[in-house]
C-alpha positions as semicolon CSV with decimal commas, in nm:
position;residue;x (nm);y (nm);z (nm)
1;M;0,000;-0,001;0,000
2;N;0,292;0,237;0,065
3;E;0,380;0,224;-0,306
4;L;0,037;0,350;-0,420
5;P;0,020;0,708;-0,554
6;L;-0,312;0,766;-0,372
7;G;-0,291;1,051;-0,128
8;K;0,052;1,165;-0,247
9;P;0,150;1,469;-0,458
10;S;0,205;1,366;-0,821
11;D;0,365;1,546;-1,112
12;Y;0,161;1,566;-1,430
13;P;0,325;1,323;-1,674
14;K;0,450;1,493;-1,988
15;S;0,533;1,180;-2,187
16;Y;0,404;0,826;-2,232
17;D;0,495;0,605;-1,938
18;P;0,334;0,258;-1,890
19;N;0,532;0,216;-1,565
20;L;0,288;0,457;-1,400
21;L;0,032;0,174;-1,384
22;I;0,014;0,006;-1,045
23;S;-0,197;-0,297;-0,952
24;I;-0,328;-0,428;-0,618
25;N;-0,339;-0,796;-0,530
26;R;-0,710;-0,877;-0,521
27;F;-0,668;-1,193;-0,313
28;D;-0,469;-1,015;-0,043
29;I;-0,753;-0,767;-0,002
30;R;-1,008;-1,048;0,014
31;K;-0,809;-1,229;0,281
32;Q;-0,785;-0,912;0,492
33;T;-1,162;-0,863;0,473
34;G;-1,255;-1,230;0,512
35;L;-1,411;-1,250;0,166
36;D;-1,173;-1,503;0,017
37;T;-1,431;-1,783;0,054
38;L;-1,658;-1,613;-0,204
39;L;-1,468;-1,743;-0,504
40;T;-1,675;-2,060;-0,548
41;T;-2,010;-1,876;-0,557
42;M;-1,927;-1,545;-0,724
43;H;-1,890;-1,422;-1,079
44;G;-1,833;-1,066;-1,184
45;I;-1,650;-0,791;-1,364
46;D;-1,485;-0,462;-1,285
47;A;-1,590;-0,204;-1,542
48;W;-1,410;0,130;-1,571
49;T;-1,505;0,439;-1,768
50;S;-1,259;0,722;-1,833
51;Y;-1,405;1,037;-1,986
52;E;-1,064;1,202;-2,027
53;L;-0,892;0,978;-2,282
54;S;-0,693;1,205;-2,511
55;W;-0,406;1,150;-2,755
56;L;-0,250;1,305;-3,068
57;D;-0,277;1,198;-3,430
58;L;0,028;1,207;-3,657
59;N;-0,037;1,575;-3,729
60;S;-0,030;1,655;-3,354
61;I;-0,405;1,720;-3,351
62;P;-0,566;1,616;-3,019
63;K;-0,830;1,343;-3,021
64;N;-1,069;1,302;-2,727
65;E;-1,295;0,999;-2,670
66;I;-1,422;0,778;-2,385
67;L;-1,246;0,466;-2,266
68;Y;-1,448;0,164;-2,148
69;L;-1,235;-0,099;-1,975
70;T;-1,360;-0,430;-1,837
71;Y;-1,194;-0,732;-1,680
72;D;-1,306;-1,036;-1,481
73;S;-1,335;-1,025;-1,102
74;S;-1,134;-1,347;-1,089
75;S;-0,823;-1,163;-1,207
76;K;-0,533;-1,187;-0,967
77;K;-0,496;-0,809;-0,955
78;F;-0,697;-0,493;-1,010
79;I;-0,587;-0,144;-1,112
80;E;-0,521;0,131;-0,862
81;S;-0,737;0,420;-0,981
82;K;-0,495;0,713;-0,949
83;S;-0,223;0,518;-1,133
84;L;-0,467;0,462;-1,420
85;K;-0,543;0,834;-1,430
86;L;-0,172;0,923;-1,439
87;Y;-0,105;0,662;-1,708
88;L;-0,387;0,791;-1,927
89;N;-0,260;1,147;-1,878
90;S;0,080;1,031;-2,004
91;L;-0,085;0,957;-2,340
92;N;-0,203;1,316;-2,390
93;N;0,105;1,420;-2,588
94;C;0,173;1,086;-2,748
95;K;0,117;1,035;-3,123
96;F;-0,066;0,729;-3,257
97;T;-0,117;0,628;-3,618
98;S;-0,480;0,536;-3,551
99;K;-0,735;0,464;-3,279
100;E;-0,660;0,094;-3,332
101;D;-0,294;0,160;-3,255
102;L;-0,392;0,333;-2,930
103;L;-0,630;0,050;-2,840
104;K;-0,352;-0,206;-2,888
105;T;-0,120;-0,007;-2,662
106;L;-0,386;0,020;-2,390
107;Q;-0,461;-0,351;-2,403
108;E;-0,094;-0,448;-2,378
109;D;-0,010;-0,205;-2,096
110;I;-0,317;-0,251;-1,876
111;G;-0,341;-0,626;-1,941
112;S;0,022;-0,664;-1,839
113;C;-0,033;-0,459;-1,524
114;I;-0,318;-0,673;-1,390
115;Q;-0,197;-0,998;-1,551
116;S;-0,537;-1,070;-1,703
117;N;-0,734;-1,048;-2,025
118;I;-0,917;-0,719;-2,065
119;T;-1,186;-0,581;-2,294
120;I;-1,153;-0,223;-2,422
121;E;-1,384;0,004;-2,618
122;I;-1,305;0,358;-2,728
123;L;-1,623;0,546;-2,810
124;P;-1,697;0,906;-2,909
125;T;-2,011;0,938;-2,690
126;P;-2,121;0,808;-2,348
127;K;-2,333;0,496;-2,316
128;P;-2,705;0,544;-2,243
129;I;-2,858;0,586;-1,897
130;E;-3,041;0,290;-1,749
131;D;-3,296;0,339;-1,468
132;S;-3,527;0,038;-1,454
133;S;-3,492;-0,039;-1,083
134;L;-3,714;0,046;-0,785
135;C;-3,547;0,310;-0,569
136;I;-3,580;0,234;-0,194
137;D;-3,449;0,569;-0,070
138;D;-3,790;0,683;0,059
139;S;-3,811;0,383;0,291
140;I;-3,842;0,490;0,656
141;V;-3,528;0,400;0,849
142;Q;-3,528;0,441;1,226
143;S;-3,155;0,443;1,280
144;V;-2,825;0,377;1,101
145;S;-2,528;0,194;1,247
146;Q;-2,194;0,375;1,251
147;K;-2,030;0,048;1,135
148;V;-2,132;-0,192;0,860
149;N;-2,403;-0,410;1,012
150;S;-2,551;-0,697;0,813
151;L;-2,758;-0,811;1,112
152;V;-3,024;-0,550;1,027
153;L;-3,112;-0,734;0,704
154;Q;-3,451;-0,904;0,725
155;T;-3,670;-1,103;0,483
156;K;-4,035;-1,199;0,455
157;E;-4,178;-1,540;0,373
158;M;-4,301;-1,426;0,032
159;T;-4,072;-1,526;-0,258
160;L;-4,038;-1,282;-0,545
161;E;-3,803;-1,118;-0,794
162;E;-3,697;-0,754;-0,746
163;N;-3,455;-0,501;-0,890
164;L;-3,383;-0,245;-0,617
165;S;-3,152;0,055;-0,599
166;S;-3,029;0,326;-0,366
167;R;-2,860;0,653;-0,461
168;L;-2,758;0,727;-0,101
169;F;-2,455;0,499;-0,080
170;R;-2,129;0,645;0,046
171;S;-1,804;0,479;0,151
172;L;-1,454;0,609;0,216
173;C;-1,129;0,551;0,029
174;P;-0,912;0,323;0,247
175;I;-0,601;0,533;0,174
176;T;-0,719;0,896;0,164
177;S;-1,054;0,872;0,347
178;Q;-1,213;1,076;0,070
179;P;-1,582;0,993;0,014
180;D;-1,691;0,770;-0,272
181;W;-2,054;0,804;-0,383
182;A;-2,248;0,541;-0,573
183;T;-2,583;0,409;-0,685
184;I;-2,614;0,051;-0,567
185;T;-2,844;-0,179;-0,766
186;I;-2,947;-0,517;-0,627
187;Y;-3,132;-0,774;-0,836
188;Y;-3,241;-1,086;-0,655
189;K;-3,489;-1,373;-0,665
190;G;-3,588;-1,534;-0,335
191;P;-3,738;-1,441;0,001
192;Q;-3,850;-1,078;-0,012
193;I;-3,591;-0,846;0,143
194;V;-3,751;-0,587;0,370
195;H;-3,669;-0,258;0,196
196;E;-3,619;-0,057;0,515
197;T;-3,360;-0,304;0,644
198;L;-3,174;-0,312;0,312
199;L;-3,153;0,067;0,305
200;S;-3,037;0,074;0,669
201;Y;-2,768;-0,178;0,581
202;L;-2,643;0,016;0,278
203;L;-2,634;0,342;0,478
204;S;-2,413;0,176;0,741
205;Y;-2,126;0,194;0,487
206;R;-2,120;0,573;0,519
207;N;-1,797;0,577;0,722
208;H;-1,660;0,241;0,604
209;Q;-1,315;0,247;0,441
210;G;-1,289;0,010;0,148
211;F;-1,204;-0,009;-0,219
212;H;-1,501;-0,001;-0,456
213;E;-1,456;-0,367;-0,543
214;D;-1,431;-0,466;-0,176
215;C;-1,754;-0,284;-0,085
216;V;-1,954;-0,455;-0,362
217;E;-1,819;-0,799;-0,267
218;R;-1,906;-0,741;0,098
219;I;-2,262;-0,635;0,008
220;F;-2,293;-0,942;-0,213
221;S;-2,162;-1,172;0,061
222;D;-2,377;-1,025;0,338
223;I;-2,701;-1,051;0,139
224;L;-2,620;-1,410;0,046
225;K;-2,557;-1,501;0,409
226;R;-2,851;-1,316;0,563
227;C;-3,126;-1,332;0,298
228;F;-3,062;-1,665;0,119
229;P;-3,162;-1,556;-0,234
230;E;-3,184;-1,813;-0,514
231;S;-3,000;-1,566;-0,738
232;L;-2,829;-1,235;-0,668
233;T;-2,651;-0,962;-0,865
234;V;-2,503;-0,651;-0,704
235;R;-2,381;-0,359;-0,912
236;A;-2,229;-0,028;-0,800
237;N;-2,217;0,273;-1,025
238;F;-1,965;0,498;-0,851
239;L;-1,952;0,867;-0,940
240;R;-1,642;0,971;-1,125
241;R;-1,326;1,101;-0,964
242;G;-1,054;1,240;-1,185
243;G;-1,277;1,168;-1,486
244;I;-1,293;0,795;-1,400
245;E;-1,596;0,590;-1,296
246;I;-1,564;0,240;-1,147
247;N;-1,860;0,002;-1,180
248;P;-1,802;-0,338;-1,016
249;V;-2,061;-0,617;-1,061
250;R;-2,084;-0,941;-0,862
251;S;-2,336;-1,219;-0,930
252;T;-2,429;-1,577;-0,845
253;S;-2,498;-1,635;-1,215
254;I;-2,232;-1,676;-1,481
255;E;-2,489;-1,534;-1,727
256;F;-2,526;-1,195;-1,553
257;E;-2,569;-0,879;-1,760
258;K;-2,218;-0,764;-1,857
259;E;-2,317;-0,450;-2,045
260;I;-2,261;-0,155;-1,811
261;F;-2,492;0,140;-1,858
262;R;-2,471;0,471;-1,673
263;S;-2,687;0,538;-1,370
264;D;-2,900;0,855;-1,375
265;R;-2,643;1,026;-1,149
266;Q;-2,352;0,953;-1,382
C-alpha cells in the first residue's frame, strides 16, 4: 500500500509512461476482509469508464474519446485508480497512427499490469442511462449503524423477484478517506428483502473504508448469508473522480448482464 500514488503529490506526466500503472493484489484484499471464501459462488466484472482519454494523431491534432475498460473479477490483480489516471494522462502528448494503434497499446499495458485479459472500447459518446430499478431511498429507516451491520437485514416469507436501488450509498477511500458516492443496484430472486432493512444496511457503509470492489463484494456476501436468495446480482455505479468511474458487478450467475450502462447520477 505504501507504493500507491493515492494521497501523495504527483507530477503531471509529460510523456508516455506505462510504468505509471500500479496494480493491487485482489486476493490479499479479500483475505484481509474475510471475503476469500466467495470465489466458489461469485462471478463478476470490474468495469471502468474514463471520460478524459486524449491522444494526438500524426499531425499533432488532439483526439478526445471515452475509454471503457472491463476485466473479470477473478483476475489476480486490479488497477489502482490514481495510477490509471496518471497513465492515461501520459498519453495526452503521445502520437498514434490510428485509434486501433492506441487501443492495442492500452490492451498491452493494462493487461500486463493486472496480468489478465481485458476488454476495451473507445467510443466518441457516453453509453445510455439505465434506470429500470425500484429506488428504496424513501423507505423509513429508524436508525443507522456507525459500522457496517448486516444483522439488520430481514426477509419476509413471500418469494419474489426484485430489482432495487439506492442513490444514497457512500463509503470512504481506504487510503485517503475521501468519500466515494455510488448508486447501488441489487437484483435478486428469493425471500423478499424488507426494503427498510436493506436501506439501513447500505447506509451503514457511510464511514466504512474500502475499495469499490471490496464494498460490492461485501454487500454481495452479506445478502447471500442473511437473505438466502436463489439468485443475486449486485452492481455499484460509482460517481467519477478524476474523470474515471468504477462500476463493479458481482453475481451468483455466470450469465449476468455484462453491459454496463450509466446510472442517472452519472
